[in-house]
LUMSE-859318 format. One line per field, with one value per atom (N, C-alpha, C): x, y, z; chain; residue in three letters; residue number from 0. Coordinates in Angstrom, 2 decimals. Layout:
! residues N
x <- (X, ...)
y <- (Y, ...)
z <- (Z, ...)
c <- (A, ...)
r <- (ala, ...)
k <- (NUM, ...)
//
This chain:
! residues 206
x <- (2.62, 1.37, 2.29, 1.92, 2.45, 3.06, 4.44, 4.93, 3.55, 3.58, 2.80, 3.54, 2.82, 3.55, 3.72, 4.71, 5.07, 4.08, 3.67, 3.04, 3.41, 2.83, 3.02, 4.44, 5.16, 6.24, 5.83, 4.92, 4.25, 2.88, 2.15, 1.12, 1.73, 1.86, 1.98, 0.75, -0.31, -1.54, -1.41, -2.10, -1.75, -3.22, -3.12, -4.79, -4.31, -4.63, -4.83, -5.97, -6.03, -7.08, -6.96, -7.74, -7.25, -8.50, -7.84, -9.07, -10.07, -10.21, -10.90, -11.17, -12.38, -11.95, -11.90, -11.51, -11.02, -9.26, -8.90, -7.44, -6.38, -6.97, -6.19, -5.88, -6.66, -6.50, -6.05, -6.01, -6.76, -4.91, -4.92, -3.84, -3.93, -2.91, -3.49, -3.52, -3.80, -4.22, -3.90, -3.54, -3.36, -2.62, -1.72, -0.94, -0.32, -1.42, -0.92, -0.28, 0.31, 1.03, 1.15, 0.90, 0.82, 1.55, 2.23, 2.45, 2.36, 2.25, 1.39, 2.07, 2.20, 2.56, 0.89, 1.33, -0.02, -1.15, -0.74, -1.61, -2.05, -2.10, -2.38, -1.76, -0.25, 0.35, 1.25, 0.79, 2.26, 3.15, 3.98, 5.19, 6.29, 5.60, 6.18, 5.46, 5.81, 4.57, 3.96, 2.40, 1.97, 2.34, 3.42, 3.62, 4.67, 5.46, 5.90, 4.84, 3.98, 2.80, 2.92, 2.98, 2.94, 1.94, 1.47, 0.22, 0.26, 0.50, 0.86, -0.20, 0.00, -1.10, 0.32, -0.49, 0.43, 0.16, 0.80, 0.60, -0.15, -1.06, -1.75, -2.28, -1.97, -2.36, -4.02, -3.65, -5.17, -5.90, -5.52, -5.61, -5.87, -5.92, -6.43, -7.37, -7.97, -9.61, -9.87, -10.60, -10.96, -12.73, -13.38, -14.54, -15.57, -16.96, -17.72, -17.54, -17.73, -17.69, -16.61, -15.00, -14.21, -14.52, -14.85, -15.04, -16.18, -17.13, -18.39, -17.64, -17.12, -17.15, -15.84, -14.46, -13.13, -12.57, -13.20, -12.61, -11.34, -11.31, -10.27, -9.33, -9.66, -8.03, -7.74, -8.25, -7.65, -7.01, -7.55, -7.31, -5.72, -5.35, -3.81, -3.14, -3.52, -3.41, -2.77, -2.93, -3.12, -2.36, -1.93, -0.84, 0.74, 1.29, 2.85, 3.13, 2.45, 3.19, 2.58, 2.37, 1.81, 3.37, 3.36, 4.63, 4.41, 5.52, 5.33, 5.33, 4.41, 4.07, 5.76, 6.27, 7.60, 8.82, 8.62, 9.10, 8.37, 7.47, 6.70, 7.47, 7.88, 8.47, 9.37, 10.13, 12.11, 11.17, 9.99, 9.42, 9.00, 8.56, 7.92, 9.19, 9.50, 10.55, 11.47, 11.71, 12.47, 12.17, 11.05, 10.15, 10.20, 9.17, 9.24, 10.85, 11.94, 13.33, 13.53, 13.58, 13.82, 13.56, 11.64, 11.04, 10.58, 11.36, 11.24, 12.39, 13.43, 14.73, 14.81, 13.70, 13.96, 15.10, 15.69, 14.76, 15.14, 14.16, 14.36, 14.18, 15.34, 14.83, 14.55, 14.00, 13.05, 11.99, 11.04, 9.59, 8.65, 8.71, 7.58, 8.23, 8.77, 9.57, 8.93, 8.96, 8.31, 6.79, 6.96, 5.65, 4.26, 3.01, 2.14, 1.47, 1.42, 0.10, -1.66, -1.62, -2.95, -4.10, -5.10, -6.70, -7.45, -8.56, -9.56, -9.96, -10.45, -10.24, -9.09, -7.99, -6.49, -5.63, -6.76, -5.75, -6.20, -6.80, -6.97, -5.66, -5.45, -4.22, -2.73, -3.43, -1.92, -1.65, -2.85, -2.75, -2.07, -2.42, -1.89, -0.43, 0.33, 1.13, 2.31, 1.59, 2.90, 3.02, 2.20, 2.35, 2.91, 3.25, 3.42, 4.51, 4.90, 5.84, 6.46, 6.72, 7.48, 8.41, 9.85, 10.41, 9.72, 9.04, 8.05, 7.86, 6.84, 5.94, 7.47, 8.37, 9.43, 9.81, 9.22, 9.61, 8.43, 7.48, 6.55, 6.15, 5.19, 4.99, 4.29, 3.89, 2.91, 1.90, 1.36, -0.09, -0.61, -1.72, -2.46, -3.17, -3.45, -4.01, -5.27, -6.77, -8.20, -8.67, -9.09, -9.87, -11.68, -11.41, -13.15, -13.67, -12.50, -12.94, -13.62, -12.95, -13.60, -14.80, -14.84, -16.38, -17.29, -17.20, -17.78, -18.41, -17.26, -17.40, -18.48, -18.19, -18.59, -19.86, -20.85, -21.92, -22.71, -21.99, -22.54, -22.35, -21.49, -21.79, -21.32, -21.63, -21.61, -23.12, -23.52, -24.72, -24.83, -23.32, -22.66, -23.31, -23.22, -23.87, -22.48, -22.44, -21.53, -20.88, -19.34, -18.45, -18.61, -18.94, -19.25, -17.92, -17.41, -16.12, -15.96, -17.31, -17.56, -17.95, -17.92, -17.64, -16.46, -15.85, -14.43, -14.23, -15.34, -15.24, -15.00, -16.19, -15.78, -14.59, -13.92, -12.80, -11.64, -11.44, -10.81, -11.12, -12.00, -12.45, -11.74, -11.55, -11.61, -9.60, -9.15, -8.05, -7.45, -7.20, -7.13, -5.64, -4.68, -3.40, -3.80, -4.87, -5.54, -5.87, -4.95, -5.03, -6.22, -7.02, -8.45, -7.93, -7.08, -6.83, -6.38, -5.84, -5.49, -6.37, -7.07, -8.38, -9.37, -9.49, -10.74, -11.45, -13.01, -13.17, -12.91, -13.49, -13.18, -11.58, -10.98, -9.45, -8.59, -7.20, -6.76, -6.22, -5.66, -4.78, -6.45, -7.73, -8.63, -9.08, -9.04, -9.00, -8.06, -6.79, -5.71, -6.11, -6.35, -6.79, -7.97, -8.71, -10.63, -10.06, -9.75, -9.55, -8.58, -7.86, -7.35, -8.04, -9.36, -10.16, -10.96, -11.68, -12.56, -11.44, -10.22, -9.95, -9.95, -9.93, -9.82, -11.27, -12.33, -13.71, -14.02, -13.58, -13.75, -13.19, -11.91, -11.39, -11.79, -12.43, -13.03, -14.19, -14.61, -16.46, -16.19, -15.41, -14.96, -13.60, -13.96, -13.23, -12.42, -11.06, -10.62, -10.11, -10.39, -10.07, -9.87, -8.54, -7.79, -8.87)
y <- (36.08, 35.26, 33.93, 33.39, 33.00, 31.17, 30.96, 29.42, 28.37, 27.38, 26.10, 25.57, 24.93, 24.22, 22.77, 22.28, 20.66, 19.55, 18.61, 17.80, 16.71, 15.77, 15.23, 14.04, 13.66, 12.69, 11.07, 11.08, 9.16, 9.37, 7.95, 7.80, 6.79, 6.59, 5.57, 4.89, 3.78, 3.85, 2.92, 2.97, 2.56, 2.09, 0.52, 0.72, -0.07, -0.38, -1.33, -1.72, -3.28, -3.68, -3.60, -3.41, -3.26, -3.53, -3.99, -4.70, -4.00, -2.19, -1.52, -0.03, 0.42, 1.91, 2.67, 2.13, 2.97, 2.72, 3.97, 3.82, 4.22, 4.44, 4.56, 2.60, 1.82, 1.17, 0.07, 0.15, -0.80, -1.35, -2.57, -3.30, -3.66, -3.61, -3.68, -5.21, -6.04, -6.96, -6.61, -6.38, -6.59, -5.10, -4.95, -3.24, -4.05, -3.28, -3.26, -1.66, -2.37, -0.76, -1.32, -0.10, -0.02, 1.20, 1.34, 2.59, 2.92, 4.32, 4.87, 5.90, 6.93, 8.04, 8.69, 10.04, 11.25, 10.51, 10.23, 9.67, 8.15, 7.76, 6.31, 5.13, 5.51, 4.39, 3.21, 2.24, 1.42, 1.92, 1.90, 2.31, 0.72, -0.15, -1.02, -2.13, -4.02, -4.42, -5.22, -5.48, -6.05, -7.05, -8.21, -9.02, -8.03, -6.99, -6.42, -5.26, -5.33, -4.83, -5.86, -4.91, -5.40, -5.96, -7.10, -7.31, -7.97, -8.08, -8.59, -8.61, -9.80, -9.75, -9.84, -9.31, -9.15, -9.92, -10.61, -11.87, -11.11, -11.89, -11.13, -12.83, -11.86, -13.68, -13.66, -15.16, -15.20, -14.76, -13.58, -12.78, -11.62, -10.91, -9.42, -9.26, -8.58, -8.13, -7.39, -8.07, -8.07, -7.09, -6.32, -5.52, -6.84, -6.64, -7.41, -7.69, -5.97, -6.02, -7.26, -6.72, -7.60, -9.31, -9.64, -10.70, -11.69, -10.94, -11.36, -11.31, -10.10, -10.15, -10.31, -10.76, -11.27, -12.04, -13.09, -14.21, -14.70, -14.96, -15.57, -14.99, -13.07, -12.52, -13.03, -13.21, -13.55, -14.56, -15.30, -16.78, -16.57, -15.94, -15.95, -15.00, -14.01, -13.44, -13.90, -14.99, -15.98, -17.40, -17.31, -18.01, -18.01, -18.96, -19.01, -17.94, -17.46, -17.16, -15.17, -14.81, -13.27, -12.95, -11.69, -11.43, -10.44, -10.51, -9.33, -8.13, -7.30, -6.00, -5.23, -5.81, -4.83, -4.54, -5.99, -6.07, -5.48, -4.81, -4.48, -2.59, -1.89, -0.51, -0.47, -1.85, -1.85, -2.32, -3.67, -3.72, -2.89, -2.12, -0.95, 0.43, 0.24, 1.37, 0.89, -0.47, -0.80, -0.81, -1.03, -0.48, 0.61, 1.56, 2.68, 3.50, 2.70, 3.31, 2.56, 0.99, 0.83, 1.40, 1.33, 1.85, 3.88, 4.52, 5.75, 6.73, 5.94, 6.33, 7.47, 7.10, 7.62, 6.82, 7.63, 9.18, 10.28, 11.58, 12.52, 13.25, 14.62, 15.65, 16.59, 16.76, 17.66, 17.41, 17.70, 17.41, 16.97, 18.52, 18.60, 17.39, 17.15, 16.20, 14.53, 14.31, 12.88, 12.49, 10.94, 10.86, 11.04, 10.92, 11.20, 9.71, 9.57, 8.51, 9.11, 7.46, 7.64, 6.85, 6.64, 5.97, 6.85, 5.37, 6.20, 6.41, 7.48, 7.36, 7.14, 7.55, 7.56, 8.12, 8.62, 9.69, 8.79, 8.06, 6.95, 5.62, 5.45, 4.76, 5.39, 6.70, 8.08, 8.23, 7.68, 7.45, 6.55, 5.31, 4.12, 3.69, 4.60, 4.30, 5.20, 6.60, 7.17, 6.35, 5.76, 4.72, 4.24, 2.88, 1.69, 1.90, 2.90, 2.58, 4.20, 4.69, 5.65, 6.06, 5.32, 5.50, 5.26, 4.45, 4.36, 5.46, 6.53, 7.83, 8.72, 8.92, 9.96, 9.94, 8.70, 8.99, 9.25, 10.18, 10.55, 11.68, 12.70, 14.17, 13.97, 15.40, 15.57, 15.38, 15.38, 16.15, 14.43, 14.42, 12.87, 13.52, 12.31, 12.01, 11.26, 11.79, 10.82, 10.86, 10.03, 9.93, 10.07, 9.67, 9.83, 11.62, 12.38, 13.52, 13.99, 13.48, 13.45, 12.87, 11.84, 10.94, 11.97, 12.91, 13.38, 14.59, 15.38, 16.35, 16.03, 14.93, 13.72, 13.77, 13.72, 13.33, 14.73, 15.97, 17.06, 18.09, 18.11, 18.91, 18.68, 17.57, 17.29, 16.12, 15.76, 14.56, 13.37, 13.23, 12.15, 10.97, 10.05, 8.42, 7.65, 6.80, 6.34, 4.92, 5.41, 4.10, 2.99, 2.20, 0.67, 0.05, -0.13, -0.25, -1.96, -2.44, -3.89, -4.48, -3.69, -4.36, -4.33, -5.88, -6.09, -5.31, -5.63, -5.22, -3.73, -3.32, -1.58, -1.46, -2.01, -1.52, -1.81, -3.00, -3.03, -2.19, -1.63, -0.93, 0.30, 0.59, 2.20, 2.07, 1.05, 0.86, -0.69, -0.60, -1.25, -2.37, -2.10, -2.94, -3.75, -3.41, -4.39, -5.96, -6.33, -8.06, -8.20, -8.92, -9.11, -11.01, -11.52, -12.92, -12.62, -11.66, -11.15, -10.31, -9.80, -9.29, -10.03, -9.92, -10.25, -9.37, -9.06, -7.97, -8.28, -7.10, -7.02, -7.06, -6.46, -7.01, -5.73, -5.17, -4.10, -4.31, -5.44, -5.23, -4.75, -5.24, -4.85, -3.13, -3.10, -1.13, -0.38, -1.11, 0.12, 0.23, -0.94, -0.82, -0.44, -0.42, 0.18, 1.44, 1.61, 3.69, 4.40, 3.29, 3.61, 4.09, 2.92, 2.78, 3.74, 4.25, 5.14, 6.60, 6.74, 8.33, 8.31, 7.24, 7.70, 7.63, 7.13, 7.45, 8.95, 9.39, 10.91, 11.73, 11.36, 12.32, 12.30, 10.74, 10.75, 11.51, 11.73, 12.34, 13.96, 14.94, 15.91, 16.70, 17.82, 19.05, 19.26, 19.67, 20.16, 21.75, 22.99, 24.02, 24.90, 25.91, 26.90, 28.00)
z <- (-8.71, -8.55, -7.47, -6.87, -5.93, -5.87, -6.43, -6.85, -6.42, -7.14, -6.98, -6.08, -5.03, -3.50, -4.65, -3.98, -4.61, -4.32, -5.05, -4.51, -3.37, -2.73, -1.95, -2.61, -1.48, -2.89, -2.49, -1.64, -1.50, -0.55, -0.43, 0.26, 0.79, 2.38, 2.82, 3.56, 3.09, 3.17, 4.49, 5.17, 6.80, 7.60, 8.19, 8.66, 9.74, 10.60, 12.00, 12.25, 13.02, 13.35, 14.93, 16.38, 17.48, 17.83, 19.71, 20.61, 20.92, 20.75, 21.98, 21.26, 21.24, 20.28, 21.30, 22.80, 23.64, 23.25, 22.30, 22.25, 23.34, 24.23, 25.77, 26.35, 25.66, 26.09, 24.91, 24.18, 23.44, 22.55, 22.12, 22.11, 20.48, 19.29, 18.03, 17.77, 16.67, 16.43, 14.71, 13.87, 12.25, 12.08, 11.03, 10.48, 9.17, 8.83, 6.99, 6.10, 5.51, 4.70, 3.16, 2.57, 0.85, 0.88, -0.57, -0.69, -2.49, -2.74, -3.86, -3.87, -5.13, -5.60, -5.41, -5.73, -5.63, -6.66, -7.75, -8.29, -8.48, -7.12, -7.06, -7.72, -8.11, -8.86, -7.50, -7.61, -7.38, -6.94, -5.84, -6.09, -5.38, -5.18, -4.68, -4.99, -5.71, -5.51, -4.83, -5.04, -4.24, -3.13, -3.67, -2.68, -1.77, -1.89, -1.26, 0.28, -0.44, 0.89, 2.33, 3.25, 5.05, 5.25, 5.77, 6.45, 6.90, 8.78, 9.76, 10.85, 11.39, 12.55, 14.12, 14.97, 16.21, 17.59, 18.19, 18.64, 20.26, 20.82, 21.69, 22.49, 23.94, 24.66, 24.90, 25.58, 25.53, 26.81, 27.88, 28.54, 28.33, 26.26, 26.52, 26.18, 26.74, 26.65, 25.51, 24.60, 23.68, 23.58, 22.92, 22.95, 22.00, 22.52, 22.32, 20.64, 19.84, 18.76, 17.90, 18.59, 18.05, 18.67, 19.57, 19.62, 18.80, 18.45, 17.26, 16.28, 15.53, 13.82, 13.72, 14.42, 14.08, 14.55, 15.10, 15.48, 14.61, 13.79, 12.63, 12.94, 13.03, 13.07, 14.55, 15.89, 16.85, 16.86, 16.38, 16.09, 15.55, 14.26, 13.69, 14.94, 15.70, 16.63, 17.50, 18.17, 18.68, 18.28, 17.09, 16.84, 16.61, 16.13, 16.02, 15.00, 14.39, 12.53, 13.24, 14.06, 14.84, 15.20, 14.73, 15.41, 16.42, 17.09, 19.03, 18.57, 19.17, 18.67, 18.72, 19.58, 20.19, 18.72, 18.02, 16.62, 15.44, 15.97, 14.56, 14.27, 15.01, 15.04, 13.61, 14.14, 13.25, 12.45, 11.84, 10.52, 9.50, 10.06, 9.03, 8.70, 9.85, 9.69, 8.78, 8.75, 7.48, 6.45, 6.00, 5.05, 4.60, 5.34, 4.78, 4.57, 4.79, 4.51, 3.24, 3.00, 1.86, 0.80, 0.86, -0.38, -0.75, 0.68, 0.17, 0.60, 1.11, 0.87, 2.67, 3.19, 4.87, 5.37, 6.16, 6.76, 6.08, 5.83, 4.99, 6.42, 6.11, 7.66, 6.96, 5.77, 5.27, 5.13, 6.39, 6.97, 5.51, 4.94, 3.62, 2.70, 2.57, 1.39, 2.19, 3.60, 3.94, 3.24, 3.25, 3.04, 3.35, 3.28, 4.10, 4.51, 5.81, 5.79, 5.55, 4.63, 3.87, 4.90, 4.61, 4.92, 5.24, 5.99, 6.19, 7.98, 8.23, 9.55, 10.48, 9.48, 9.70, 11.00, 11.44, 12.77, 13.71, 13.76, 14.76, 14.54, 13.74, 13.35, 13.56, 13.70, 13.77, 14.99, 16.21, 17.15, 17.90, 17.33, 18.00, 16.86, 16.14, 15.39, 16.15, 16.98, 17.61, 18.88, 19.65, 20.53, 20.20, 19.18, 19.47, 18.37, 17.71, 16.26, 16.30, 17.25, 17.10, 15.87, 16.14, 14.98, 13.23, 13.18, 12.15, 11.65, 12.55, 12.70, 12.43, 12.66, 12.45, 10.85, 10.18, 8.95, 7.87, 8.70, 7.82, 8.36, 7.25, 7.31, 8.28, 8.84, 10.14, 9.32, 8.47, 7.78, 7.39, 7.55, 7.39, 5.97, 5.51, 4.11, 4.56, 5.15, 5.65, 4.57, 4.23, 3.07, 4.09, 4.91, 5.65, 5.96, 5.41, 6.02, 3.86, 2.62, 1.70, 1.84, 2.15, 2.58, 3.15, 3.95, 4.47, 4.09, 3.11, 2.69, 1.13, 0.54, -0.55, -0.42, 0.71, 1.25, 1.63, 2.65, 2.57, 1.67, 1.00, 0.08, -1.45, -1.73, -2.98, -2.83, -2.27, -1.98, -2.96, -3.00, -4.04, -3.37, -4.55, -4.11, -3.62, -1.92, -1.43, -2.41, -1.90, -2.58, -1.53, -2.05, -1.79, -1.89, -0.44, -0.28, -0.30, 0.32, 0.65, -0.99, -2.12, -3.54, -3.77, -3.81, -3.91, -6.05, -6.44, -8.38, -8.07, -7.47, -7.37, -7.05, -6.20, -5.43, -6.40, -7.37, -8.42, -9.30, -9.66, -10.74, -10.98, -9.81, -9.19, -8.37, -8.23, -7.96, -8.72, -10.06, -10.83, -10.71, -9.81, -9.13, -7.79, -7.82, -6.32, -6.80, -6.04, -5.79, -5.39, -6.12, -5.39, -4.36, -4.64, -4.30, -3.06, -2.28, -1.35, -0.50, -0.74, 0.01, 0.32, 1.87, 2.79, 3.32, 3.36, 4.40, 5.42, 6.28, 7.70, 8.26, 7.24, 7.10, 6.76, 7.78, 7.54, 6.53, 5.59, 4.19, 3.38, 3.36, 2.41, 2.74, 3.83, 4.45, 3.27, 3.61, 3.01, 1.29, 0.75, -1.07, -1.19, -0.48, -0.77, -0.40, 0.65, 0.97, -0.26, -1.11, -2.07, -3.30, -3.27, -4.24, -4.24, -2.66, -2.34, -2.95, -2.96, -3.43, -4.57, -5.22, -6.36, -7.03, -6.66, -6.76, -6.91, -5.65, -5.54, -6.56, -6.58, -7.89, -9.12, -9.21, -10.70, -10.78, -9.61, -9.67, -9.08, -8.76, -8.88, -9.55, -9.58, -10.30, -9.20, -8.66, -7.98, -8.32, -7.93, -9.00, -7.18, -7.80, -7.06, -6.75)
c <- (A, A, A, A, A, A, A, A, A, A, A, A, A, A, A, A, A, A, A, A, A, A, A, A, A, A, A, A, A, A, A, A, A, A, A, A, A, A, A, A, A, A, A, A, A, A, A, A, A, A, A, A, A, A, A, A, A, A, A, A, A, A, A, A, A, A, A, A, A, A, A, A, A, A, A, A, A, A, A, A, A, A, A, A, A, A, A, A, A, A, A, A, A, A, A, A, A, A, A, A, A, A, A, A, A, A, A, A, A, A, A, A, A, A, A, A, A, A, A, A, A, A, A, A, A, A, A, A, A, A, A, A, A, A, A, A, A, A, A, A, A, A, A, A, A, A, A, A, A, A, A, A, A, A, A, A, A, A, A, A, A, A, A, A, A, A, A, A, A, A, A, A, A, A, A, A, A, A, A, A, A, A, A, A, A, A, A, A, A, A, A, A, A, A, A, A, A, A, A, A, A, A, A, A, A, A, A, A, A, A, A, A, A, A, A, A, A, A, A, A, A, A, A, A, A, A, A, A, A, A, A, A, A, A, A, A, A, A, A, A, A, A, A, A, A, A, A, A, A, A, A, A, A, A, A, A, A, A, A, A, A, A, A, A, A, A, A, A, A, A, A, A, A, A, A, A, A, A, A, A, A, A, A, A, A, A, A, A, A, A, A, A, A, A, A, A, A, A, A, A, A, A, A, A, A, A, A, A, A, A, A, A, A, A, A, A, A, A, A, A, A, A, A, A, A, A, A, A, A, A, A, A, A, A, A, A, A, A, A, A, A, A, A, A, A, A, A, A, A, A, A, A, A, A, A, A, A, A, A, A, A, A, A, A, A, A, A, A, A, A, A, A, A, A, A, A, A, A, A, A, A, A, A, A, A, A, A, A, A, A, A, A, A, A, A, A, A, A, A, A, A, A, A, A, A, A, A, A, A, A, A, A, A, A, A, A, A, A, A, A, A, A, A, A, A, A, A, A, A, A, A, A, A, A, A, A, A, A, A, A, A, A, A, A, A, A, A, A, A, A, A, A, A, A, A, A, A, A, A, A, A, A, A, A, A, A, A, A, A, A, A, A, A, A, A, A, A, A, A, A, A, A, A, A, A, A, A, A, A, A, A, A, A, A, A, A, A, A, A, A, A, A, A, A, A, A, A, A, A, A, A, A, A, A, A, A, A, A, A, A, A, A, A, A, A, A, A, A, A, A, A, A, A, A, A, A, A, A, A, A, A, A, A, A, A, A, A, A, A, A, A, A, A, A, A, A, A, A, A, A, A, A, A, A, A, A, A, A, A, A, A, A, A, A, A, A, A, A, A, A, A, A, A, A, A, A, A, A, A, A, A, A, A, A, A, A, A, A, A, A, A, A, A, A, A, A, A, A, A, A, A, A, A, A, A, A, A, A)
r <- (met, met, met, ala, ala, ala, pro, pro, pro, ala, ala, ala, lys, lys, lys, lys, lys, lys, ala, ala, ala, ser, ser, ser, ser, ser, ser, ala, ala, ala, tyr, tyr, tyr, val, val, val, trp, trp, trp, phe, phe, phe, asp, asp, asp, thr, thr, thr, glu, glu, glu, phe, phe, phe, thr, thr, thr, ser, ser, ser, leu, leu, leu, asp, asp, asp, leu, leu, leu, asp, asp, asp, glu, glu, glu, ala, ala, ala, arg, arg, arg, leu, leu, leu, leu, leu, leu, gln, gln, gln, val, val, val, ser, ser, ser, val, val, val, met, met, met, leu, leu, leu, thr, thr, thr, asp, asp, asp, lys, lys, lys, asp, asp, asp, leu, leu, leu, arg, arg, arg, arg, arg, arg, leu, leu, leu, thr, thr, thr, pro, pro, pro, ser, ser, ser, glu, glu, glu, asp, asp, asp, asp, asp, asp, leu, leu, leu, asn, asn, asn, leu, leu, leu, tyr, tyr, tyr, val, val, val, arg, arg, arg, val, val, val, asp, asp, asp, glu, glu, glu, glu, glu, glu, thr, thr, thr, pro, pro, pro, leu, leu, leu, ser, ser, ser, pro, pro, pro, trp, trp, trp, val, val, val, gln, gln, gln, lys, lys, lys, his, his, his, leu, leu, leu, pro, pro, pro, asp, asp, asp, leu, leu, leu, val, val, val, lys, lys, lys, lys, lys, lys, cys, cys, cys, arg, arg, arg, ser, ser, ser, arg, arg, arg, ser, ser, ser, ala, ala, ala, val, val, val, pro, pro, pro, val, val, val, asp, asp, asp, glu, glu, glu, leu, leu, leu, asp, asp, asp, gly, gly, gly, lys, lys, lys, leu, leu, leu, thr, thr, thr, ala, ala, ala, trp, trp, trp, val, val, val, asp, asp, asp, arg, arg, arg, trp, trp, trp, cys, cys, cys, gly, gly, gly, thr, thr, thr, pro, pro, pro, ile, ile, ile, lys, lys, lys, thr, thr, thr, ile, ile, ile, gln, gln, gln, lys, lys, lys, arg, arg, arg, pro, pro, pro, leu, leu, leu, met, met, met, ala, ala, ala, gly, gly, gly, asn, asn, asn, ser, ser, ser, val, val, val, his, his, his, asn, asn, asn, asp, asp, asp, trp, trp, trp, ile, ile, ile, leu, leu, leu, ala, ala, ala, arg, arg, arg, lys, lys, lys, phe, phe, phe, phe, phe, phe, pro, pro, pro, glu, glu, glu, phe, phe, phe, val, val, val, ser, ser, ser, arg, arg, arg, leu, leu, leu, his, his, his, tyr, tyr, tyr, arg, arg, arg, leu, leu, leu, leu, leu, leu, asp, asp, asp, val, val, val, ser, ser, ser, thr, thr, thr, leu, leu, leu, lys, lys, lys, val, val, val, gln, gln, gln, trp, trp, trp, phe, phe, phe, asp, asp, asp, ala, ala, ala, ala, ala, ala, gly, gly, gly, gly, gly, gly, ala, ala, ala, glu, glu, glu, phe, phe, phe, asp, asp, asp, lys, lys, lys, gln, gln, gln, asp, asp, asp, ala, ala, ala, lys, lys, lys, leu, leu, leu, val, val, val, lys, lys, lys, lys, lys, lys, tyr, tyr, tyr, phe, phe, phe, pro, pro, pro, glu, glu, glu, ala, ala, ala, asp, asp, asp, leu, leu, leu, arg, arg, arg, arg, arg, arg, leu, leu, leu, arg, arg, arg, gln, gln, gln, his, his, his, asp, asp, asp, ala, ala, ala, tyr, tyr, tyr, tyr, tyr, tyr, asp, asp, asp, ile, ile, ile, val, val, val, ala, ala, ala, ser, ser, ser, ala, ala, ala, ala, ala, ala, glu, glu, glu, leu, leu, leu, ala, ala, ala, tyr, tyr, tyr, tyr, tyr, tyr, arg, arg, arg, ala, ala, ala, his, his, his, thr, thr, thr, thr, thr, thr, phe, phe, phe, thr, thr, thr, val, val, val)
k <- (0, 0, 0, 1, 1, 1, 2, 2, 2, 3, 3, 3, 4, 4, 4, 5, 5, 5, 6, 6, 6, 7, 7, 7, 8, 8, 8, 9, 9, 9, 10, 10, 10, 11, 11, 11, 12, 12, 12, 13, 13, 13, 14, 14, 14, 15, 15, 15, 16, 16, 16, 17, 17, 17, 18, 18, 18, 19, 19, 19, 20, 20, 20, 21, 21, 21, 22, 22, 22, 23, 23, 23, 24, 24, 24, 25, 25, 25, 26, 26, 26, 27, 27, 27, 28, 28, 28, 29, 29, 29, 30, 30, 30, 31, 31, 31, 32, 32, 32, 33, 33, 33, 34, 34, 34, 35, 35, 35, 36, 36, 36, 37, 37, 37, 38, 38, 38, 39, 39, 39, 40, 40, 40, 41, 41, 41, 42, 42, 42, 43, 43, 43, 44, 44, 44, 45, 45, 45, 46, 46, 46, 47, 47, 47, 48, 48, 48, 49, 49, 49, 50, 50, 50, 51, 51, 51, 52, 52, 52, 53, 53, 53, 54, 54, 54, 55, 55, 55, 56, 56, 56, 57, 57, 57, 58, 58, 58, 59, 59, 59, 60, 60, 60, 61, 61, 61, 62, 62, 62, 63, 63, 63, 64, 64, 64, 65, 65, 65, 66, 66, 66, 67, 67, 67, 68, 68, 68, 69, 69, 69, 70, 70, 70, 71, 71, 71, 72, 72, 72, 73, 73, 73, 74, 74, 74, 75, 75, 75, 76, 76, 76, 77, 77, 77, 78, 78, 78, 79, 79, 79, 80, 80, 80, 81, 81, 81, 82, 82, 82, 83, 83, 83, 84, 84, 84, 85, 85, 85, 86, 86, 86, 87, 87, 87, 88, 88, 88, 89, 89, 89, 90, 90, 90, 91, 91, 91, 92, 92, 92, 93, 93, 93, 94, 94, 94, 95, 95, 95, 96, 96, 96, 97, 97, 97, 98, 98, 98, 99, 99, 99, 100, 100, 100, 101, 101, 101, 102, 102, 102, 103, 103, 103, 104, 104, 104, 105, 105, 105, 106, 106, 106, 107, 107, 107, 108, 108, 108, 109, 109, 109, 110, 110, 110, 111, 111, 111, 112, 112, 112, 113, 113, 113, 114, 114, 114, 115, 115, 115, 116, 116, 116, 117, 117, 117, 118, 118, 118, 119, 119, 119, 120, 120, 120, 121, 121, 121, 122, 122, 122, 123, 123, 123, 124, 124, 124, 125, 125, 125, 126, 126, 126, 127, 127, 127, 128, 128, 128, 129, 129, 129, 130, 130, 130, 131, 131, 131, 132, 132, 132, 133, 133, 133, 134, 134, 134, 135, 135, 135, 136, 136, 136, 137, 137, 137, 138, 138, 138, 139, 139, 139, 140, 140, 140, 141, 141, 141, 142, 142, 142, 143, 143, 143, 144, 144, 144, 145, 145, 145, 146, 146, 146, 147, 147, 147, 148, 148, 148, 149, 149, 149, 150, 150, 150, 151, 151, 151, 152, 152, 152, 153, 153, 153, 154, 154, 154, 155, 155, 155, 156, 156, 156, 157, 157, 157, 158, 158, 158, 159, 159, 159, 160, 160, 160, 161, 161, 161, 162, 162, 162, 163, 163, 163, 164, 164, 164, 165, 165, 165, 166, 166, 166, 167, 167, 167, 168, 168, 168, 169, 169, 169, 170, 170, 170, 171, 171, 171, 172, 172, 172, 173, 173, 173, 174, 174, 174, 175, 175, 175, 176, 176, 176, 177, 177, 177, 178, 178, 178, 179, 179, 179, 180, 180, 180, 181, 181, 181, 182, 182, 182, 183, 183, 183, 184, 184, 184, 185, 185, 185, 186, 186, 186, 187, 187, 187, 188, 188, 188, 189, 189, 189, 190, 190, 190, 191, 191, 191, 192, 192, 192, 193, 193, 193, 194, 194, 194, 195, 195, 195, 196, 196, 196, 197, 197, 197, 198, 198, 198, 199, 199, 199, 200, 200, 200, 201, 201, 201, 202, 202, 202, 203, 203, 203, 204, 204, 204, 205, 205, 205)
//
């Protein structure tokens, strides 16, 4: 009998908001991170989650969708409180080093980046935050993959991530006071809740 594989050390929930779906041209607007263990229990208090607005100038091109749906976010990105993008890699790296004890030489022991459609965020992270990415496992935990299988194979009911009470039900440690929809921080918390929802309704077998 083959030995059991060791479970992941931690999940680094990561999400970004950005200026365009053309990832080669996109600029970051917001970056959020949260840390849980494999059982979706917080490894940090909510006040230590990072939710950073990225500085952009008036000339930065914005997609029509961003202009229509994220005007408040764009305003924050043009304020003095926003962080220059070249400072973010250091902030994210210091955060993951603090809470995960990284850097870890053995790749299999590194935490996984997790989120919805997180491959897009991974592409941007590799572009803008190479030091931060070097602290993480090469695997990704993409909740969107489970969503597709939930619909296609199980015919399950959709998890309504816009329902804050439902998010709180499946991720009780969510701080509703900090949650605002169309927001990267909301999305990482909702993604953790969505994963818990699939786990609660699915039996994993070997």
